[in-house]
C-alpha positions, 0 to 999 in steps of 0.5 A, spaced: 657 470 895 664 467 894 667 470 887 673 465 884 679 466 879 684 461 878 688 465 883 684 468 888 677 467 891 673 474 894 667 474 899 662 479 897 656 480 902 649 478 899 646 485 899 653 488 895 653 493 901 661 493 901 666 491 895 669 483 895 675 483 900 680 477 899 679 471 902 683 466 899 689 466 894 693 461 891 693 458 884 689 452 881 682 453 884 677 450 881 669 450 883 667 454 890 661 453 894 658 457 900 655 455 905 651 460 911 658 459 915 662 456 911 665 457 904 668 451 900 674 452 895 676 446 891 684 446 888 687 443 883 691 438 887 685 436 890 686 440 897 679 442 899 679 449 903 674 451 908 673 458 909 671 460 916 670 467 919 677 470 918 681 463 918 682 458 913 684 450 913 685 446 908 683 438 908 686 434 903 681 430 899 686 425 896 682 426 889 687 425 884 682 427 878 680 434 874 675 436 880 669 439 876 664 440 881 662 442 888 656 441 892 656 442 901 651 437 904 651 439 911 655 445 915 655 442 922 659 437 921 662 439 914 660 434 908 660 435 901 659 431 895 665 433 889 664 431 882 671 430 877 672 427 870 672 420 869 666 422 872 667 421 879 663 422 885 667 423 892 664 423 900 668 428 903 668 430 911 672 435 915 676 430 919 681 428 915 680 422 912 681 421 905 675 422 900 670 417 899 668 415 892 660 413 891 660 406 889 652 406 887 655 412 882 660 408 879 656 402 878 651 405 874 649 401 868 649 407 863 656 409 865 659 405 859 655 410 854 657 416 857 662 421 853 665 427 850 664 429 842 672 430 843 673 423 846 676 425 853 673 423 859 666 425 861 665 429 867 660 431 872 660 438 870 654 440 875 651 438 882 644 441 885 640 438 891 633 439 893 631 441 901 629 434 902 635 430 900 634 429 893 641 430 889 642 432 882 648 430 878 650 433 870 653 429 866 657 431 860 655 428 856 650 423 859 644 427 861 642 427 869 642 422 874 639 423 880 639 420 888 633 420 893 638 419 900 643 425 899 647 422 894 647 414 896 644 411 891 643 413 884 639 412 878 638 416 871 632 422 870 627 418 865 628 420 858 625 426 854 631 429 856 636 432 852 643 428 853 647 434 852 647 438 859 651 443 862 648 445 868 642 442 872 639 447 877 633 447 884 629 452 886 630 453 894 622 454 894 620 447 890 623 441 891 619 438 885 622 444 880 628 442 876 631 446 870 636 443 865 640 448 861 642 443 855 646 443 848 639 445 845 637 450 851 632 449 857 628 443 859 624 444 866 621 438 870 615 439 874 616 432 878 623 431 880 626 429 873 620 423 872 618 427 866 621 433 861 619 440 857 623 443 852 622 451 854 626 453 848 622 457 844 624 464 845 631 462 846 631 459 838 634 452 841 640 455 841 647 452 845 645 453 852 650 454 858 648 457 865 642 456 869 639 458 875 632 459 880 630 464 884 630 463 891 623 464 893 619 464 886 620 457 882 618 460 876 623 465 876 630 463 872 636 465 869 639 462 863 644 463 858 645 461 851 649 462 845 651 459 838 656 454 840 661 452 844 667 455 841 668 460 835 671 467 835 664 470 837 658 466 840 654 471 841 652 469 848 646 472 852 642 472 858 635 471 858 630 471 864 623 467 865 618 469 870 613 463 867 618 457 868 620 458 861 614 459 857 616 466 855 623 469 855 626 476 855 633 478 854 637 481 859 636 489 860 641 496 863 648 495 863 649 488 861 651 486 854 646 485 849 651 479 847 658 476 848 663 474 845 665 468 849 660 463 852 656 465 859 658 459 862 656 454 867 657 457 874 657 464 872 650 466 874 647 466 881 642 468 886 643 471 893 638 468 898 634 474 898 633 473 890 639 479 888 642 475 882 649 476 879 652 474 873 659 475 871 662 476 863 670 476 863 672 481 869 666 484 870 661 482 876 653 485 875 647 485 879 640 485 878 636 488 884 629 486 880 631 478 880 634 479 874 630 484 869 634 489 869 642 490 871 648 494 872 655 494 872 658 492 880 665 490 880 670 488 876 676 483 878 684 483 876 683 477 872 677 474 869 672 471 873 672 464 873 665 462 877 661 465 883 657 462 888 651 463 893 649 460 899 642 456 898 
């Protein structure tokens, strides 16, 4: 697993058998992604850092816009999808060539309708993929776009999903299952985004941020909700479902019953063995029973901005 603050990236073994070790240090860390043999760090200046073994290498992407999302498509050779504000989608390899903007994504007919409540540019907030090459891109605000060919061509998912999506995620165990956490909490698709079911009854249809799916059991997922996007205390909470969102239970153990800030996009992750991870401010929490009960695992020197586990 990779643990990112704004200035440092730490590496942690999936089982948490050893404390996190410093893997990269430098300002402007935007996003991280992890594969089986490589870690990826996207920086504010557009550089992408490849963490391979004990070494690292920088690749200049040429991307000028703020990087919001990052996904590893392939490890050998390395292929990346990078989402930005505006929003744009870029394809980058490790060969030193500048990132290539995706023409199909840029030309989507629905793009003029994308917006933000504050009037700024929309963002490609999160990316998810299936084992057979489908890719999902969460537009904030503008619903989810879907590609059936590893991000080459794009189209919107069918209506029925709340347009204000904060994270999209898939299950390594089922190519059909897609979860989305939205302004009105969690939606589920069981047919790759063709139809959507609102699964937020036990969540009070509250404001949702993060969602992750168990690597072996697609009906098990974690999601966070709160009172809204901002405020002095948003009462953020972590919930777990084991029946694909029909019912939800609040996290137990040492995990906070409520948080002042949102438990944000990229603040939850599952290791390949089903170990669950979550961060709140500087604290990293772990669950050995797929998110049912939690214990405090580690405290970072500064606030944790995001975590990522290999698929």
